[in-house]
N, CA, C and O atoms as a GROMACS GRO file, in nm:
protein
  560
    1MET      N    1  -1.645   1.937   1.126
    1MET     CA    2  -1.561   1.825   1.057
    1MET      C    3  -1.441   1.881   1.009
    1MET      O    4  -1.421   1.997   0.974
    2PRO      N    5  -1.344   1.761   1.011
    2PRO     CA    6  -1.223   1.793   0.941
    2PRO      C    7  -1.218   1.801   0.784
    2PRO      O    8  -1.279   1.731   0.703
    3ARG      N    9  -1.135   1.898   0.762
    3ARG     CA   10  -1.132   1.923   0.579
    3ARG      C   11  -1.010   1.790   0.587
    3ARG      O   12  -0.920   1.791   0.671
    4ILE      N   13  -1.027   1.673   0.476
    4ILE     CA   14  -0.958   1.592   0.449
    4ILE      C   15  -0.946   1.622   0.269
    4ILE      O   16  -1.036   1.650   0.189
    5LEU      N   17  -0.776   1.601   0.245
    5LEU     CA   18  -0.730   1.629   0.088
    5LEU      C   19  -0.700   1.464   0.067
    5LEU      O   20  -0.652   1.381   0.144
    6VAL      N   21  -0.745   1.453  -0.058
    6VAL     CA   22  -0.692   1.345  -0.114
    6VAL      C   23  -0.643   1.319  -0.245
    6VAL      O   24  -0.719   1.286  -0.336
    7PRO      N   25  -0.495   1.335  -0.264
    7PRO     CA   26  -0.461   1.363  -0.416
    7PRO      C   27  -0.463   1.222  -0.451
    7PRO      O   28  -0.443   1.118  -0.387
    8ILE      N   29  -0.508   1.259  -0.623
    8ILE     CA   30  -0.514   1.101  -0.666
    8ILE      C   31  -0.472   1.156  -0.796
    8ILE      O   32  -0.473   1.269  -0.845
    9ASP      N   33  -0.429   1.023  -0.841
    9ASP     CA   34  -0.401   0.967  -0.983
    9ASP      C   35  -0.430   0.846  -1.030
    9ASP      O   36  -0.483   0.763  -0.954
   10ASP      N   37  -0.400   0.815  -1.166
   10ASP     CA   38  -0.437   0.658  -1.190
   10ASP      C   39  -0.394   0.560  -1.189
   10ASP      O   40  -0.398   0.475  -1.277
   11SER      N   41  -0.321   0.556  -1.044
   11SER     CA   42  -0.243   0.450  -1.027
   11SER      C   43  -0.301   0.337  -0.935
   11SER      O   44  -0.388   0.366  -0.853
   12THR      N   45  -0.254   0.207  -0.947
   12THR     CA   46  -0.321   0.111  -0.874
   12THR      C   47  -0.304   0.149  -0.698
   12THR      O   48  -0.397   0.124  -0.622
   13THR      N   49  -0.202   0.198  -0.660
   13THR     CA   50  -0.180   0.245  -0.530
   13THR      C   51  -0.296   0.366  -0.509
   13THR      O   52  -0.350   0.366  -0.398
   14CYS      N   53  -0.332   0.450  -0.588
   14CYS     CA   54  -0.462   0.549  -0.562
   14CYS      C   55  -0.565   0.460  -0.548
   14CYS      O   56  -0.642   0.483  -0.455
   15ARG      N   57  -0.592   0.336  -0.640
   15ARG     CA   58  -0.720   0.272  -0.653
   15ARG      C   59  -0.693   0.200  -0.505
   15ARG      O   60  -0.807   0.213  -0.461
   16LYS      N   61  -0.653   0.163  -0.447
   16LYS     CA   62  -0.600   0.066  -0.301
   16LYS      C   63  -0.655   0.195  -0.192
   16LYS      O   64  -0.742   0.182  -0.106
   17THR      N   65  -0.583   0.309  -0.221
   17THR     CA   66  -0.627   0.405  -0.098
   17THR      C   67  -0.712   0.445  -0.125
   17THR      O   68  -0.732   0.517  -0.028
   18ILE      N   69  -0.838   0.470  -0.228
   18ILE     CA   70  -0.943   0.493  -0.237
   18ILE      C   71  -1.034   0.387  -0.169
   18ILE      O   72  -1.135   0.402  -0.100
   19GLU      N   73  -0.955   0.254  -0.215
   19GLU     CA   74  -1.054   0.130  -0.146
   19GLU      C   75  -1.044   0.102   0.043
   19GLU      O   76  -1.130   0.051   0.115
   20GLN      N   77  -0.938   0.145   0.073
   20GLN     CA   78  -0.942   0.172   0.224
   20GLN      C   79  -0.988   0.283   0.280
   20GLN      O   80  -0.998   0.279   0.402
   21ILE      N   81  -1.030   0.418   0.206
   21ILE     CA   82  -1.108   0.507   0.252
   21ILE      C   83  -1.214   0.417   0.280
   21ILE      O   84  -1.236   0.382   0.396
   22ILE      N   85  -1.287   0.373   0.180
   22ILE     CA   86  -1.387   0.345   0.177
   22ILE      C   87  -1.437   0.222   0.259
   22ILE      O   88  -1.551   0.195   0.298
   23GLU      N   89  -1.324   0.157   0.274
   23GLU     CA   90  -1.306   0.014   0.378
   23GLU      C   91  -1.361   0.073   0.528
   23GLU      O   92  -1.446   0.028   0.605
   24HIS      N   93  -1.285   0.177   0.534
   24HIS     CA   94  -1.293   0.231   0.700
   24HIS      C   95  -1.374   0.367   0.695
   24HIS      O   96  -1.344   0.463   0.766
   25ARG      N   97  -1.479   0.366   0.605
   25ARG     CA   98  -1.605   0.477   0.604
   25ARG      C   99  -1.586   0.530   0.750
   25ARG      O  100  -1.560   0.650   0.759
   26ALA      N  101  -1.593   0.470   0.848
   26ALA     CA  102  -1.670   0.503   0.960
   26ALA      C  103  -1.543   0.598   1.019
   26ALA      O  104  -1.560   0.675   1.113
   27ARG      N  105  -1.445   0.587   0.966
   27ARG     CA  106  -1.359   0.664   1.008
   27ARG      C  107  -1.305   0.818   0.991
   27ARG      O  108  -1.234   0.896   1.054
   28PHE      N  109  -1.381   0.818   0.869
   28PHE     CA  110  -1.380   0.942   0.784
   28PHE      C  111  -1.501   1.032   0.806
   28PHE      O  112  -1.606   0.969   0.806
   29PRO      N  113  -1.514   1.169   0.825
   29PRO     CA  114  -1.591   1.245   0.778
   29PRO      C  115  -1.676   1.227   0.659
   29PRO      O  116  -1.639   1.158   0.565
   30GLU      N  117  -1.804   1.296   0.661
   30GLU     CA  118  -1.855   1.243   0.497
   30GLU      C  119  -1.824   1.308   0.388
   30GLU      O  120  -1.855   1.280   0.272
   31ASN      N  121  -1.740   1.430   0.443
   31ASN     CA  122  -1.706   1.493   0.306
   31ASN      C  123  -1.554   1.520   0.269
   31ASN      O  124  -1.492   1.586   0.353
   32LEU      N  125  -1.491   1.482   0.166
   32LEU     CA  126  -1.390   1.460   0.130
   32LEU      C  127  -1.331   1.539  -0.013
   32LEU      O  128  -1.410   1.538  -0.108
   33THR      N  129  -1.211   1.599  -0.032
   33THR     CA  130  -1.142   1.643  -0.122
   33THR      C  131  -1.074   1.584  -0.214
   33THR      O  132  -0.967   1.542  -0.172
   34LEU      N  133  -1.092   1.568  -0.306
   34LEU     CA  134  -0.994   1.477  -0.397
   34LEU      C  135  -0.936   1.611  -0.494
   34LEU      O  136  -0.989   1.717  -0.527
   35LEU      N  137  -0.782   1.541  -0.527
   35LEU     CA  138  -0.706   1.634  -0.582
   35LEU      C  139  -0.663   1.597  -0.683
   35LEU      O  140  -0.643   1.476  -0.671
   36HIS      N  141  -0.620   1.651  -0.832
   36HIS     CA  142  -0.547   1.569  -0.928
   36HIS      C  143  -0.449   1.691  -0.995
   36HIS      O  144  -0.479   1.804  -1.035
   37VAL      N  145  -0.361   1.643  -0.990
   37VAL     CA  146  -0.307   1.782  -1.082
   37VAL      C  147  -0.192   1.719  -1.154
   37VAL      O  148  -0.106   1.645  -1.107
   38ILE      N  149  -0.208   1.764  -1.282
   38ILE     CA  150  -0.166   1.704  -1.434
   38ILE      C  151  -0.034   1.814  -1.433
   38ILE      O  152  -0.023   1.937  -1.427
   39ASP      N  153   0.076   1.674  -1.445
   39ASP     CA  154   0.184   1.744  -1.412
   39ASP      C  155   0.240   1.800  -1.559
   39ASP      O  156   0.216   1.743  -1.666
   40ASP      N  157   0.309   1.904  -1.549
   40ASP     CA  158   0.319   2.003  -1.644
   40ASP      C  159   0.444   1.997  -1.678
   40ASP      O  160   0.491   2.046  -1.781
   41GLN      N  161   0.516   1.923  -1.574
   41GLN     CA  162   0.700   1.897  -1.588
   41GLN      C  163   0.742   1.779  -1.712
   41GLN      O  164   0.855   1.736  -1.736
   42LEU      N  165   0.599   1.739  -1.790
   42LEU     CA  166   0.644   1.653  -1.893
   42LEU      C  167   0.757   1.707  -1.968
   42LEU      O  168   0.785   1.826  -1.961
   43ALA      N  169   0.825   1.620  -2.042
   43ALA     CA  170   0.919   1.689  -2.173
   43ALA      C  171   0.850   1.718  -2.304
   43ALA      O  172   0.814   1.622  -2.372
   44TYR      N  173   0.830   1.824  -2.340
   44TYR     CA  174   0.744   1.863  -2.450
   44TYR      C  175   0.856   1.914  -2.569
   44TYR      O  176   0.821   1.976  -2.669
   45ARG      N  177   0.988   1.879  -2.541
   45ARG     CA  178   1.086   1.911  -2.627
   45ARG      C  179   1.061   1.873  -2.793
   45ARG      O  180   1.073   1.953  -2.886
   46MET      N  181   1.028   1.750  -2.802
   46MET     CA  182   1.001   1.685  -2.923
   46MET      C  183   0.842   1.693  -2.940
   46MET      O  184   0.804   1.614  -3.026
   47ILE      N  185   0.794   1.727  -2.914
   47ILE     CA  186   0.670   1.766  -2.931
   47ILE      C  187   0.666   1.919  -3.031
   47ILE      O  188   0.722   2.023  -2.996
   48PRO      N  189   0.576   1.898  -3.176
   48PRO     CA  190   0.561   2.090  -3.198
   48PRO      C  191   0.486   2.168  -3.136
   48PRO      O  192   0.377   2.127  -3.095
   49ASP      N  193   0.526   2.302  -3.115
   49ASP     CA  194   0.424   2.355  -3.052
   49ASP      C  195   0.305   2.352  -3.070
   49ASP      O  196   0.227   2.350  -2.975
   50PHE      N  197   0.265   2.352  -3.201
   50PHE     CA  198   0.133   2.356  -3.233
   50PHE      C  199   0.029   2.229  -3.146
   50PHE      O  200  -0.088   2.234  -3.109
   51GLN      N  201   0.107   2.150  -3.139
   51GLN     CA  202   0.046   2.009  -3.062
   51GLN      C  203   0.023   1.994  -2.891
   51GLN      O  204  -0.060   1.929  -2.827
   52ILE      N  205   0.157   2.100  -2.839
   52ILE     CA  206   0.098   2.125  -2.716
   52ILE      C  207  -0.038   2.155  -2.653
   52ILE      O  208  -0.093   2.100  -2.558
   53ASP      N  209  -0.073   2.248  -2.722
   53ASP     CA  210  -0.199   2.246  -2.681
   53ASP      C  211  -0.300   2.175  -2.661
   53ASP      O  212  -0.369   2.169  -2.560
   54MET      N  213  -0.316   2.101  -2.789
   54MET     CA  214  -0.380   1.981  -2.821
   54MET      C  215  -0.324   1.902  -2.673
   54MET      O  216  -0.412   1.925  -2.589
   55ILE      N  217  -0.262   1.857  -2.638
   55ILE     CA  218  -0.177   1.765  -2.542
   55ILE      C  219  -0.243   1.810  -2.434
   55ILE      O  220  -0.315   1.729  -2.375
   56ARG      N  221  -0.232   1.960  -2.380
   56ARG     CA  222  -0.294   2.012  -2.244
   56ARG      C  223  -0.444   1.967  -2.246
   56ARG      O  224  -0.486   1.903  -2.149
   57GLU      N  225  -0.529   1.997  -2.353
   57GLU     CA  226  -0.616   1.991  -2.347
   57GLU      C  227  -0.665   1.847  -2.315
   57GLU      O  228  -0.730   1.834  -2.211
   58ASN      N  229  -0.640   1.728  -2.397
   58ASN     CA  230  -0.613   1.602  -2.362
   58ASN      C  231  -0.612   1.575  -2.200
   58ASN      O  232  -0.710   1.535  -2.137
   59ALA      N  233  -0.478   1.605  -2.139
   59ALA     CA  234  -0.481   1.610  -2.016
   59ALA      C  235  -0.566   1.629  -1.944
   59ALA      O  236  -0.629   1.542  -1.883
   60THR      N  237  -0.589   1.800  -1.937
   60THR     CA  238  -0.735   1.787  -1.866
   60THR      C  239  -0.855   1.747  -1.881
   60THR      O  240  -0.933   1.744  -1.786
   61LYS      N  241  -0.888   1.709  -2.003
   61LYS     CA  242  -0.982   1.600  -2.011
   61LYS      C  243  -0.990   1.508  -1.950
   61LYS      O  244  -1.100   1.479  -1.904
   62ALA      N  245  -0.864   1.414  -1.923
   62ALA     CA  246  -0.867   1.317  -1.875
   62ALA      C  247  -0.837   1.288  -1.720
   62ALA      O  248  -0.844   1.178  -1.665
   63GLY      N  249  -0.801   1.416  -1.659
   63GLY     CA  250  -0.778   1.458  -1.523
   63GLY      C  251  -0.918   1.452  -1.485
   63GLY      O  252  -0.953   1.372  -1.398
   64GLU      N  253  -1.029   1.557  -1.564
   64GLU     CA  254  -1.188   1.540  -1.516
   64GLU      C  255  -1.223   1.439  -1.474
   64GLU      O  256  -1.258   1.413  -1.358
   65ALA      N  257  -1.212   1.336  -1.610
   65ALA     CA  258  -1.230   1.210  -1.617
   65ALA      C  259  -1.221   1.130  -1.518
   65ALA      O  260  -1.327   1.086  -1.472
   66LEU      N  261  -1.105   1.093  -1.462
   66LEU     CA  262  -1.062   1.077  -1.377
   66LEU      C  263  -1.096   1.097  -1.212
   66LEU      O  264  -1.102   1.003  -1.132
   67LEU      N  265  -1.114   1.232  -1.180
   67LEU     CA  266  -1.177   1.293  -1.070
   67LEU      C  267  -1.336   1.235  -1.069
   67LEU      O  268  -1.382   1.177  -0.971
   68ALA      N  269  -1.399   1.254  -1.169
   68ALA     CA  270  -1.523   1.198  -1.226
   68ALA      C  271  -1.544   1.077  -1.180
   68ALA      O  272  -1.644   1.066  -1.110
   69ARG      N  273  -1.456   0.944  -1.202
   69ARG     CA  274  -1.462   0.831  -1.166
   69ARG      C  275  -1.452   0.820  -0.979
   69ARG      O  276  -1.538   0.776  -0.903
   70LYS      N  277  -1.329   0.870  -0.946
   70LYS     CA  278  -1.296   0.877  -0.810
   70LYS      C  279  -1.439   0.878  -0.728
   70LYS      O  280  -1.485   0.801  -0.643
   71SER      N  281  -1.485   0.995  -0.788
   71SER     CA  282  -1.575   1.089  -0.710
   71SER      C  283  -1.692   1.008  -0.709
   71SER      O  284  -1.759   1.014  -0.606
   72GLU      N  285  -1.730   0.936  -0.796
   72GLU     CA  286  -1.826   0.834  -0.812
   72GLU      C  287  -1.770   0.698  -0.715
   72GLU      O  288  -1.852   0.672  -0.627
   73MET      N  289  -1.698   0.645  -0.715
   73MET     CA  290  -1.691   0.554  -0.643
   73MET      C  291  -1.687   0.561  -0.487
   73MET      O  292  -1.724   0.470  -0.412
   74LEU      N  293  -1.630   0.700  -0.443
   74LEU     CA  294  -1.650   0.767  -0.291
   74LEU      C  295  -1.796   0.813  -0.287
   74LEU      O  296  -1.842   0.800  -0.174
   75ALA      N  297  -1.887   0.866  -0.380
   75ALA     CA  298  -2.038   0.884  -0.334
   75ALA      C  299  -2.110   0.816  -0.298
   75ALA      O  300  -2.187   0.838  -0.204
   76SER      N  301  -2.099   0.658  -0.402
   76SER     CA  302  -2.189   0.521  -0.402
   76SER      C  303  -2.128   0.506  -0.271
   76SER      O  304  -2.218   0.482  -0.191
   77ALA      N  305  -2.013   0.510  -0.211
   77ALA     CA  306  -2.008   0.488  -0.057
   77ALA      C  307  -2.060   0.578   0.010
   77ALA      O  308  -2.027   0.570   0.128
   78GLY      N  309  -2.143   0.678  -0.017
   78GLY     CA  310  -2.194   0.793   0.111
   78GLY      C  311  -2.118   0.915   0.122
   78GLY      O  312  -2.156   1.005   0.196
   79PHE      N  313  -2.014   0.924   0.054
   79PHE     CA  314  -1.918   1.039   0.088
   79PHE      C  315  -1.985   1.150   0.016
   79PHE      O  316  -2.066   1.116  -0.069
   80GLY      N  317  -1.965   1.292   0.036
   80GLY     CA  318  -1.993   1.400  -0.031
   80GLY      C  319  -1.838   1.424  -0.090
   80GLY      O  320  -1.744   1.382  -0.023
   81VAL      N  321  -1.817   1.486  -0.205
   81VAL     CA  322  -1.695   1.462  -0.312
   81VAL      C  323  -1.655   1.610  -0.330
   81VAL      O  324  -1.746   1.672  -0.385
   82THR      N  325  -1.557   1.679  -0.303
   82THR     CA  326  -1.522   1.814  -0.382
   82THR      C  327  -1.392   1.768  -0.452
   82THR      O  328  -1.294   1.710  -0.405
   83THR      N  329  -1.418   1.814  -0.584
   83THR     CA  330  -1.297   1.803  -0.644
   83THR      C  331  -1.203   1.950  -0.714
   83THR      O  332  -1.253   2.056  -0.751
   84LEU      N  333  -1.062   1.916  -0.715
   84LEU     CA  334  -0.993   2.016  -0.753
   84LEU      C  335  -0.897   1.994  -0.861
   84LEU      O  336  -0.805   1.923  -0.821
   85LEU      N  337  -0.886   2.025  -0.968
   85LEU     CA  338  -0.814   2.001  -1.052
   85LEU      C  339  -0.718   2.096  -1.090
   85LEU      O  340  -0.762   2.205  -1.126
   86LYS      N  341  -0.572   2.074  -1.090
   86LYS     CA  342  -0.472   2.189  -1.088
   86LYS      C  343  -0.331   2.138  -1.170
   86LYS      O  344  -0.299   2.020  -1.172
   87THR      N  345  -0.253   2.246  -1.237
   87THR     CA  346  -0.164   2.189  -1.329
   87THR      C  347  -0.046   2.209  -1.223
   87THR      O  348  -0.041   2.266  -1.115
   88GLY      N  349   0.058   2.128  -1.309
   88GLY     CA  350   0.220   2.216  -1.204
   88GLY      C  351   0.256   2.050  -1.170
   88GLY      O  352   0.196   1.951  -1.211
   89ALA      N  353   0.374   2.060  -1.079
   89ALA     CA  354   0.469   1.947  -1.021
   89ALA      C  355   0.339   1.895  -0.917
   89ALA      O  356   0.267   1.984  -0.872
   90PRO      N  357   0.322   1.816  -0.897
   90PRO     CA  358   0.288   1.703  -0.829
   90PRO      C  359   0.306   1.742  -0.651
   90PRO      O  360   0.231   1.784  -0.564
   91ARG      N  361   0.461   1.697  -0.660
   91ARG     CA  362   0.516   1.729  -0.534
   91ARG      C  363   0.531   1.879  -0.504
   91ARG      O  364   0.542   1.913  -0.386
   92GLN      N  365   0.532   1.964  -0.593
   92GLN     CA  366   0.462   2.129  -0.533
   92GLN      C  367   0.316   2.134  -0.471
   92GLN      O  368   0.286   2.156  -0.354
   93ILE      N  369   0.242   2.110  -0.568
   93ILE     CA  370   0.132   2.159  -0.599
   93ILE      C  371   0.036   2.093  -0.431
   93ILE      O  372  -0.030   2.165  -0.356
   94ILE      N  373   0.058   1.954  -0.416
   94ILE     CA  374  -0.049   1.907  -0.316
   94ILE      C  375   0.045   1.968  -0.162
   94ILE      O  376  -0.018   1.954  -0.057
   95PRO      N  377   0.102   1.993  -0.157
   95PRO     CA  378   0.140   2.072  -0.033
   95PRO      C  379   0.112   2.212   0.009
   95PRO      O  380   0.087   2.249   0.124
   96GLN      N  381   0.123   2.303  -0.127
   96GLN     CA  382   0.100   2.399  -0.168
   96GLN      C  383  -0.080   2.440  -0.106
   96GLN      O  384  -0.118   2.528  -0.029
   97ILE      N  385  -0.156   2.334  -0.179
   97ILE     CA  386  -0.282   2.339  -0.158
   97ILE      C  387  -0.330   2.285  -0.041
   97ILE      O  388  -0.442   2.330  -0.016
   98ALA      N  389  -0.290   2.206   0.040
   98ALA     CA  390  -0.286   2.137   0.179
   98ALA      C  391  -0.260   2.259   0.269
   98ALA      O  392  -0.326   2.264   0.374
   99ASN      N  393  -0.178   2.351   0.245
   99ASN     CA  394  -0.138   2.400   0.333
   99ASN      C  395  -0.184   2.556   0.340
   99ASN      O  396  -0.187   2.619   0.446
  100GLU      N  397  -0.222   2.616   0.196
  100GLU     CA  398  -0.300   2.735   0.161
  100GLU      C  399  -0.444   2.733   0.224
  100GLU      O  400  -0.488   2.822   0.297
  101GLN      N  401  -0.518   2.608   0.182
  101GLN     CA  402  -0.640   2.600   0.193
  101GLN      C  403  -0.663   2.539   0.319
  101GLN      O  404  -0.771   2.481   0.328
  102SER      N  405  -0.562   2.536   0.456
  102SER     CA  406  -0.598   2.454   0.575
  102SER      C  407  -0.669   2.325   0.582
  102SER      O  408  -0.771   2.309   0.649
  103PHE      N  409  -0.615   2.235   0.510
  103PHE     CA  410  -0.694   2.131   0.523
  103PHE      C  411  -0.623   2.051   0.667
  103PHE      O  412  -0.511   2.084   0.706
  104GLU      N  413  -0.690   1.961   0.726
  104GLU     CA  414  -0.661   1.935   0.837
  104GLU      C  415  -0.597   1.779   0.874
  104GLU      O  416  -0.550   1.739   0.980
  105LEU      N  417  -0.614   1.711   0.748
  105LEU     CA  418  -0.566   1.580   0.724
  105LEU      C  419  -0.527   1.554   0.568
  105LEU      O  420  -0.607   1.586   0.480
  106LEU      N  421  -0.409   1.500   0.539
  106LEU     CA  422  -0.370   1.446   0.373
  106LEU      C  423  -0.411   1.293   0.363
  106LEU      O  424  -0.393   1.230   0.468
  107VAL      N  425  -0.448   1.240   0.285
  107VAL     CA  426  -0.435   1.149   0.281
  107VAL      C  427  -0.359   1.085   0.169
  107VAL      O  428  -0.387   1.155   0.071
  108ILE      N  429  -0.294   1.008   0.138
  108ILE     CA  430  -0.227   0.983   0.009
  108ILE      C  431  -0.192   0.865   0.033
  108ILE      O  432  -0.193   0.816   0.146
  109GLY      N  433  -0.137   0.771  -0.126
  109GLY     CA  434  -0.094   0.632  -0.087
  109GLY      C  435   0.066   0.650  -0.144
  109GLY      O  436   0.114   0.740  -0.213
  110ARG      N  437   0.114   0.556  -0.101
  110ARG     CA  438   0.291   0.563  -0.136
  110ARG      C  439   0.300   0.433  -0.253
  110ARG      O  440   0.216   0.344  -0.254
  111HIS      N  441   0.397   0.437  -0.334
  111HIS     CA  442   0.390   0.358  -0.443
  111HIS      C  443   0.488   0.206  -0.397
  111HIS      O  444   0.580   0.205  -0.316
  112ALA      N  445   0.461   0.146  -0.436
  112ALA     CA  446   0.525   0.000  -0.341
  112ALA      C  447   0.630  -0.026  -0.451
  112ALA      O  448   0.621  -0.011  -0.573
  113GLY      N  449   0.744  -0.074  -0.366
  113GLY     CA  450   0.847  -0.118  -0.446
  113GLY      C  451   0.916  -0.013  -0.429
  113GLY      O  452   1.015  -0.040  -0.498
  114GLY      N  453   0.941   0.121  -0.371
  114GLY     CA  454   1.043   0.240  -0.395
  114GLY      C  455   1.161   0.225  -0.284
  114GLY      O  456   1.281   0.228  -0.309
  115GLY      N  457   1.101   0.210  -0.157
  115GLY     CA  458   1.185   0.157  -0.102
  115GLY      C  459   1.318   0.294  -0.042
  115GLY      O  460   1.354   0.383  -0.120
  116GLU      N  461   1.361   0.287   0.071
  116GLU     CA  462   1.399   0.435   0.122
  116GLU      C  463   1.527   0.455   0.036
  116GLU      O  464   1.547   0.574   0.011
  117ILE      N  465   1.618   0.370  -0.015
  117ILE     CA  466   1.740   0.438  -0.144
  117ILE      C  467   1.665   0.515  -0.248
  117ILE      O  468   1.704   0.612  -0.312
  118ARG      N  469   1.545   0.451  -0.255
  118ARG     CA  470   1.570   0.545  -0.420
  118ARG      C  471   1.461   0.689  -0.373
  118ARG      O  472   1.448   0.785  -0.450
  119ASP      N  473   1.399   0.681  -0.257
  119ASP     CA  474   1.297   0.821  -0.202
  119ASP      C  475   1.414   0.935  -0.203
  119ASP      O  476   1.406   1.053  -0.238
  120VAL      N  477   1.544   0.850  -0.145
  120VAL     CA  478   1.675   0.918  -0.105
  120VAL      C  479   1.685   0.990  -0.242
  120VAL      O  480   1.647   1.104  -0.268
  121LEU      N  481   1.734   0.914  -0.311
  121LEU     CA  482   1.806   0.921  -0.463
  121LEU      C  483   1.668   1.034  -0.539
  121LEU      O  484   1.674   1.154  -0.563
  122PHE      N  485   1.596   0.972  -0.553
  122PHE     CA  486   1.526   1.025  -0.655
  122PHE      C  487   1.362   1.106  -0.583
  122PHE      O  488   1.281   1.184  -0.632
  123GLY      N  489   1.371   1.044  -0.460
  123GLY     CA  490   1.243   1.135  -0.413
  123GLY      C  491   1.117   1.058  -0.432
  123GLY      O  492   1.127   0.968  -0.516
  124SER      N  493   1.000   1.071  -0.376
  124SER     CA  494   0.871   1.037  -0.405
  124SER      C  495   0.792   1.100  -0.379
  124SER      O  496   0.810   1.148  -0.267
  125VAL      N  497   0.674   1.143  -0.441
  125VAL     CA  498   0.563   1.205  -0.448
  125VAL      C  499   0.519   1.231  -0.316
  125VAL      O  500   0.506   1.349  -0.285
  126ALA      N  501   0.491   1.129  -0.217
  126ALA     CA  502   0.441   1.112  -0.121
  126ALA      C  503   0.547   1.127   0.003
  126ALA      O  504   0.512   1.190   0.102
  127ASN      N  505   0.694   1.060  -0.006
  127ASN     CA  506   0.763   1.109   0.091
  127ASN      C  507   0.789   1.297   0.109
  127ASN      O  508   0.791   1.358   0.217
  128TYR      N  509   0.809   1.361  -0.038
  128TYR     CA  510   0.817   1.488  -0.034
  128TYR      C  511   0.693   1.544   0.013
  128TYR      O  512   0.712   1.644   0.081
  129VAL      N  513   0.552   1.507  -0.004
  129VAL     CA  514   0.432   1.574   0.105
  129VAL      C  515   0.435   1.549   0.210
  129VAL      O  516   0.387   1.636   0.283
  130LEU      N  517   0.480   1.442   0.268
  130LEU     CA  518   0.504   1.395   0.423
  130LEU      C  519   0.571   1.472   0.482
  130LEU      O  520   0.551   1.466   0.604
  131HIS      N  521   0.684   1.588   0.434
  131HIS     CA  522   0.777   1.667   0.472
  131HIS      C  523   0.738   1.799   0.417
  131HIS      O  524   0.823   1.887   0.412
  132ASN      N  525   0.604   1.823   0.370
  132ASN     CA  526   0.617   1.973   0.363
  132ASN      C  527   0.472   2.031   0.360
  132ASN      O  528   0.449   2.150   0.336
  133VAL      N  529   0.371   1.933   0.386
  133VAL     CA  530   0.297   1.984   0.518
  133VAL      C  531   0.285   2.042   0.636
  133VAL      O  532   0.360   2.017   0.730
  134SER      N  533   0.189   2.125   0.643
  134SER     CA  534   0.165   2.133   0.788
  134SER      C  535   0.049   2.063   0.870
  134SER      O  536   0.022   2.085   0.988
  135CYS      N  537  -0.005   1.987   0.797
  135CYS     CA  538  -0.127   1.879   0.868
  135CYS      C  539  -0.079   1.748   0.868
  135CYS      O  540   0.014   1.715   0.796
  136PRO      N  541  -0.146   1.655   0.958
  136PRO     CA  542  -0.127   1.535   0.932
  136PRO      C  543  -0.159   1.441   0.849
  136PRO      O  544  -0.272   1.408   0.812
  137VAL      N  545  -0.029   1.387   0.810
  137VAL     CA  546  -0.031   1.276   0.697
  137VAL      C  547  -0.103   1.121   0.727
  137VAL      O  548  -0.053   1.042   0.808
  138LEU      N  549  -0.211   1.094   0.660
  138LEU     CA  550  -0.254   0.930   0.627
  138LEU      C  551  -0.208   0.855   0.507
  138LEU      O  552  -0.258   0.840   0.396
  139LEU      N  553  -0.087   0.808   0.566
  139LEU     CA  554   0.017   0.768   0.436
  139LEU      C  555  -0.064   0.544   0.417
  139LEU      O  556  -0.050   0.455   0.501
  140PHE      N  557  -0.131   0.535   0.287
  140PHE     CA  558  -0.150   0.417   0.261
  140PHE      C  559  -0.046   0.344   0.192
  140PHE      O  560  -0.063   0.225   0.164
   0.00000   0.00000   0.00000
């Protein structure tokens, strides 16, 4: 069975991607790996040092809860789900995990309304991942 990585966040795009995976259940293997990356690139300059650990702890709890919710959606549709929670820049961590762990397909949603000019100027995570993984990418 091919190993499939599905990076997730708490966006409408991610929800729709999960719905599409469920809708096309017959085209996917029974096991998927969900990856959520806690973006540590947030600007902490205005936050006192004593609160940074609390913010990181809350971000970890929120990431675990998100993975649990999405896993339950997929499990109720008959999928087996493995979860990964990482910290870093999503555009760097997603390709790193996909390449280092030899995934055979990456399924990711692209946020609507970006457009080519925005992607060129600012980049999108999906666009960056598309060009930096060694496996095929299914882009929703």
